C-alpha positions in Angstrom: 4.9 3.0 10.5 5.2 -0.4 10.0 2.1 -0.8 7.5 3.7 2.4 5.6 4.3 1.6 1.7 8.2 2.2 0.8 6.8 4.8 -1.9 4.5 6.8 1.0 7.5 6.6 3.4 9.8 8.1 0.6 7.2 11.1 0.0 6.6 11.9 3.7 10.6 11.8 3.8 11.2 14.0 1.2 8.5 16.3 1.7 9.9 16.4 5.7 13.5 17.4 4.5 12.2 19.9 1.6 10.0 21.9 4.3 13.1 21.8 7.1 15.0 23.3 4.4 12.8 26.1 3.1 12.1 26.9 6.9 15.9 26.8 7.8 16.0 29.4 4.7 13.3 31.6 5.9 14.8 31.8 9.3 18.2 32.5 7.4 16.7 35.4 5.7 14.9 36.9 8.9 18.2 36.5 10.7 20.2 38.2 7.6 18.0 41.4 7.7 18.4 41.7 11.7 22.1 41.4 10.8 22.2 44.0 8.0 20.6 46.4 10.4 23.3 45.9 13.0 25.8 46.1 10.7 24.4 49.1 9.1 23.7 50.9 12.5 27.5 50.0 13.7 28.7 51.8 10.4 26.7 54.7 10.2 28.0 55.1 14.2 31.2 54.6 13.4 31.0 57.4 10.4 29.4 59.7 12.9 32.2 59.3 15.3 35.3 59.5 13.0 33.8 62.4 10.7 32.5 64.8 13.8 35.8 63.7 15.6 38.0 64.7 12.7 36.1 67.6 11.4 37.0 69.5 15.0 40.9 69.1 13.9 40.3 71.1 10.6 41.2 68.7 8.4 42.7 69.7 4.5 41.6 68.1 1.6 44.0 65.3 1.4 43.1 64.4 4.6 39.0 64.3 4.0 39.9 62.6 0.5 41.7 59.8 2.8 39.0 59.8 5.4 36.5 59.4 2.3 38.4 56.2 0.9 38.9 54.6 4.6 35.3 54.9 5.0 33.8 54.2 1.3 32.0 57.1 0.9 31.7 60.4 -2.0 31.0 64.2 -1.5 28.6 65.1 -3.4 28.9 68.3 -5.8 26.8 71.3 -4.9 24.5 70.8 -7.9 24.0 67.1 -7.0 23.1 68.2 -3.5 20.5 70.8 -4.7 18.8 68.3 -6.6 19.1 65.9 -4.0 17.4 67.8 -1.3 14.1 68.0 -3.2 14.5 64.3 -3.8 14.9 64.0 0.4 11.8 66.2 0.8 9.7 63.8 -1.2 11.2 60.6 -1.0 13.6 60.6 1.4 13.8 58.4 4.5 15.6 58.5 7.7 17.2 55.4 8.9 19.9 56.9 10.7 20.2 59.5 13.1 23.0 60.8 15.7 25.5 63.1 16.8 27.2 65.1 19.8 28.2 68.6 21.2 30.4 68.3 18.0 28.0 68.0 15.6 25.0 65.8 14.0 25.1 63.1 11.5 21.7 61.8 9.5 21.4 58.9 6.9 18.5 59.1 4.5 17.9 56.3 2.2 16.1 57.4 -1.4 15.4 54.6 -4.1 17.6 51.9 -2.2 20.6 54.5 -2.1 22.0 55.8 1.4 23.4 59.4 1.5 24.7 60.6 4.6 24.6 64.4 5.7 27.7 65.5 8.3 26.7 68.6 9.7 29.6 70.5 11.9 29.8 74.0 12.4 31.4 75.1 8.8 30.9 72.1 7.6 28.0 70.6 5.9 28.8 67.7 4.0 26.9 65.8 2.1 28.2 62.1 1.2 26.9 59.5 -0.7 27.7 55.8 0.5 29.6 54.1 -1.9 30.4 50.9 0.2 31.1 47.7 -2.6 28.2 45.5 -2.8 27.7 42.9 -0.6 26.6 39.5 -2.5 26.4 37.1 0.6 22.7 36.9 0.7 22.7 36.2 -2.6 25.2 33.5 -2.7 23.4 32.0 0.6 20.0 32.3 -1.3 21.5 30.5 -4.6 22.7 27.6 -2.7 19.4 27.1 -0.9 17.4 27.0 -4.2 20.2 24.5 -5.6 20.0 22.4 -2.5 16.2 22.5 -2.9 16.3 21.6 -6.6 18.9 18.5 -5.8 16.4 17.4 -3.3 13.9 17.5 -5.7 16.1 15.8 -8.3 17.1 13.2 -5.6 13.5 12.2 -5.1 12.4 12.0 -8.6 15.1 10.0 -9.0 14.1 7.7 -6.5 10.9 7.5 -7.4 11.8 6.4 -10.8 13.9 3.8 -9.5 11.3 2.0 -7.4 8.8 2.5 -10.3 9.5 -1.1 -11.6 8.4 -2.4 -7.9 4.6 -1.5 -9.0 4.7 -3.1 -12.2 6.5 -6.0 -10.3 3.5 -6.0 -8.0 1.0 -5.9 -10.8 2.6 -8.9 -12.4 2.8 -10.6 -9.3 -1.2 -10.2 -8.3 -1.7 -11.3 -11.8 -0.1 -14.5 -11.2 -1.7 -14.8 -7.7 -5.1 -14.5 -9.4 -4.6 -17.6 -11.9 -2.6 -15.9 -14.9 -0.1 -18.8 -15.2 1.4 -17.6 -17.9 2.7 -14.1 -16.5 6.3 -13.7 -17.1 8.2 -11.1 -15.0 10.9 -9.5 -16.6 13.2 -6.5 -15.5 16.1 -4.8 -17.9 18.6 -4.0 -15.2 20.9 -6.1 -13.0 20.3 -4.2 -9.6 18.4 -5.2 -6.4 15.1 -4.8 -8.2 16.0 -6.8 -11.3 17.7 -9.6 -9.0 14.0 -10.0 -7.5 12.3 -10.0 -10.6 14.3 -12.8 -11.8 14.0 -14.7 -8.8 10.1 -14.2 -8.9 10.3 -15.3 -12.9 12.3 -18.6 -12.0 9.5 -19.3 -9.0 6.9 -18.7 -11.4 8.4 -21.3 -14.3 9.0 -23.6 -11.4 5.5 -23.8 -10.2 4.2 -23.8 -13.7 6.5 -26.9 -14.2 5.2 -28.5 -10.8 1.5 -27.9 -11.7 1.6 -29.3 -15.3 3.3 -32.1 -13.8 0.9 -32.8 -11.0 -2.0 -32.4 -13.6 -0.4 -34.6 -16.1 0.3 -37.1 -12.6 -3.5 -36.9 -11.7 -5.2 -37.2 -15.3 -2.7 -40.6 -15.8 -3.3 -41.8 -12.2 -7.4 -41.4 -12.4 -7.2 -42.7 -16.2 -5.1 -45.6 -15.3 -7.1 -46.5 -12.5 -10.3 -46.2 -13.9 -9.8 -49.2 -16.2 -8.7 -51.8 -13.8 -11.8 -50.4 -11.2 -14.3 -51.0 -14.2 -13.1 -54.6 -15.1 -13.1 -55.5 -11.6 -16.6 -54.4 -11.3 -17.5 -56.4 -13.7 -15.5 -59.8 -12.3 -17.4 -58.9 -9.0 -20.3 -58.5 -10.3 -20.1 -62.3 -11.9 -19.4 -64.3 -8.4 -22.0 -66.1 -7.2 -21.3 -65.5 -3.5 -22.9 -62.5 -2.5 -21.4 -61.7 0.7 -17.8 -61.5 -1.1 -19.0 -59.8 -4.2 -21.2 -57.3 -2.1 -17.7 -56.5 -0.2 -16.0 -56.5 -3.7 -18.3 -54.1 -5.3 -18.4 -51.9 -2.4 -14.4 -51.6 -2.6 -14.8 -50.6 -6.1 -17.4 -48.4 -5.4 -15.5 -46.2 -2.8 -12.4 -46.5 -5.4 -14.6 -44.6 -8.0 -15.8 -42.2 -5.2 -12.4 -41.6 -4.1 -11.2 -40.9 -7.9 -14.5 -38.6 -8.4 -13.7 -36.7 -5.0 -9.7 -36.2 -6.3 -11.1 -34.9 -9.6 -13.1 -32.0 -7.9 -10.6 -31.3 -5.6 -8.1 -31.0 -8.7 -10.9 -28.3 -10.6 -11.6 -26.3 -7.7 -8.4 -26.2 -6.1 -6.7 -24.6 -9.1 -5.5 -21.2 -9.8 -7.5 -21.0 -12.9 -10.6 -22.0 -11.6 -13.5 -19.5 -12.2 -16.9 -20.4 -11.1 -19.9 -19.8 -13.4 -21.7 -17.1 -11.7 -25.6 -16.9 -11.8 -28.4 -15.7 -10.6 -30.9 -18.5 -8.9 -32.9 -19.4 -6.2 -31.9 -21.1 -3.0 -34.5 -23.6 -3.8 -33.0 -24.5 -7.3 -29.8 -25.3 -5.7 -31.0 -27.6 -2.9 -33.2 -29.7 -5.5 -30.1 -29.8 -7.7 -28.2 -31.3 -4.5 -31.0 -33.8 -3.7 -30.5 -34.8 -7.1 -26.6 -35.2 -6.9 -27.0 -37.1 -3.6 -29.5 -39.6 -4.8 -30.6 -40.4 -1.1 -34.0 -41.5 0.0 -35.5 -37.8 0.4 -37.5 -38.9 3.3 -34.5 -38.6 5.6 -34.0 -35.5 4.6 -36.0 -32.1 6.2 -36.4 -28.9 4.2 -37.5 -26.1 5.8 -36.2 -22.9 3.9 -37.3 -19.3 2.7 -36.7 -19.2 -0.9 -34.2 -16.4 -2.0 -32.1 -15.3 -4.7 -28.5 -15.7 -4.8 -25.9 -15.2 -7.0 -23.4 -18.2 -7.3 -22.4 -21.2 -9.4 -25.5 -23.5 -8.7 -23.3 -26.3 -9.5 -20.6 -26.2 -7.1 -23.1 -24.8 -4.6 -25.5 -27.9 -4.9 -22.2 -30.1 -4.5 -21.2 -28.5 -1.1 -24.4 -29.1 0.4 -24.7 -32.5 -1.3 -21.4 -32.9 0.7 -23.0 -31.7 3.8 -25.9 -33.4 3.6 -23.9 -36.8 3.1 -22.0 -36.2 5.9 -24.8 -35.5 8.2 -26.8 -38.6 7.0 -23.5 -40.8 6.9 -22.1 -39.9 10.5 -25.2 -38.6 12.2 -27.0 -40.9 14.9 -30.8 -40.6 13.3 -29.3 -41.1 9.7 -31.4 -38.0 8.7 -30.6 -34.4 8.6 -32.4 -31.1 8.5 -31.7 -28.3 6.1 -32.8 -24.9 6.8 -32.3 -21.3 6.1 -31.7 -18.8 9.1 -31.0 -14.8 8.6 -29.1 -15.3 5.2 -27.4 -18.9 6.4 -27.7 -22.1 5.1 -27.9 -24.7 8.0 -27.6 -28.5 7.7 -28.0 -30.0 11.3 -27.9 -33.5 12.6 -27.8 -35.3 15.6 -24.7 -36.8 16.8 -21.5 -36.1 19.1 -19.5 -32.8 19.3 -16.5 -32.8 17.2 -13.6 -33.2 18.9 -11.4 -30.6 17.5 -11.7 -27.1 16.0 -13.5 -26.9 12.3 -9.9 -25.9 10.7 -8.7 -29.7 11.5 -11.6 -31.4 9.8 -11.0 -28.8 7.0 -8.0 -30.1 6.2 -7.2 -33.2 3.3 -7.5 -36.5 4.6 -8.0 -35.4 8.1 -7.9 -38.7 10.6 -11.1 -37.9 12.1 -13.1 -38.5 8.6 -11.4 -41.4 7.9 -14.2 -43.5 8.9 -15.5 -46.8 7.3 -17.4 -44.6 4.8 -15.2 -42.0 4.2 -11.7 -40.5 2.9 -11.6 -37.4 4.7 -12.1 -35.3 1.7 -15.9 -34.1 2.3 -15.1 -30.7 4.3 -12.2 -30.4 2.5 -14.1 -29.8 -0.7 -16.8 -28.2 1.1 -14.5 -25.3 2.4 -12.7 -24.8 -0.8 -15.9 -24.7 -2.7 -17.2 -21.9 -0.8 -14.3 -20.0 -0.3 -14.0 -19.7 -4.2 -17.7 -18.9 -4.1 -17.3 -16.1 -1.6 -18.7 -18.2 1.3 -17.5 -19.7 4.4 -17.9 -22.7 6.4 -19.2 -22.3 10.0 -20.2 -24.8 12.8 -21.5 -25.2 16.0 -22.9 -27.7 18.7 -26.4 -27.2 19.7 -28.8 -29.4 21.5 -27.0 -32.4 20.8 -26.7 -31.8 17.0 -24.1 -30.5 14.9 -24.8 -27.9 13.2 -22.8 -26.7 9.7 -23.4 -23.1 8.3 -23.1 -21.7 4.9 -22.5 -17.8 5.4 -21.6 -15.1 3.0 -17.6 -14.4 3.6 -18.0 -10.2 4.4 -14.2 -9.8 4.6 -14.1 -11.4 0.9 -16.4 -9.6 -0.7 -16.4 -5.8 1.0 -12.9 -6.1 2.2 
């Protein structure tokens, strides 16, 4: 029940309520039929006892008339009795038969009408049951139908009231998928309207923050590029080679940081859309080696070429960063790049990582802030792979750190 949606819960609630109401009325109908049969039996038993006991006393016409009125019956004329006899023979059904030594009483039903035949020596009376019509059952059924219709109307009204939640959910999903221009509107000032307004205010605030962040990043990178370039030019003019080397390396590291920050900004934005194309694994690896600009002799490639659909530029960038990490931090300063059952593995000799992989995929992780890094390499790799539908894995085996690029089945099929 915890994971069931509100709409589904309302469907179940009203369905169960209506089912219980219908079942209650079906039971009522069954009970009412039994009640009517019992009441009929008691009524005709009373008529039988009353007429037979009174006829023994030889009542006159006036007394019989009072008896008819009291029991709500009407005597039939001889002509009516004659016609009725034929109908009793063909269509009549006996529903009550009783009596004593004083006489007998039988009740017939013909086309829904009840007739009472009283036989007592010289008295042979055929009476028509004129009991007033009882509308108790019809009233109860009317109330039942009204309640069911009322429940249905309430059900539809609740669904109509909740319908804006579906629209709100779709608009929030659009925003989550990167449509930063999404606006959430709702006319009424109820709870849903307040939620919609709060989300719309949050979207506006997020857009303002995102615009401020983008403007700050662009201005910062632009402003830093100029003094770095000037500093690099001045450093190249120094005659002291050791000082020159230190300064040039410092400016190169600043350039690397700015480039990595630019890649992070692009990859982590909601609007980032990879350019997916059909390429071979060999093409991706060749491009990553070109981007690395390192001696290819320190990279051992053992892959089975295969086709895949990905953004070749960003997949190559992810592999390049893993190769770069292996070369920088590995003991032998060399790496092995291989494919294994759909995985791409980058292995290098070194000590086992001290923390779980999730620690190193955070930006500016302390363990990665070494002399030649900023703690952004694995964060960029992880961000790129998530956007491309892959995930980063790690294991330590035979003195080697092995980083794996593998398809994220949960994202592709979940």
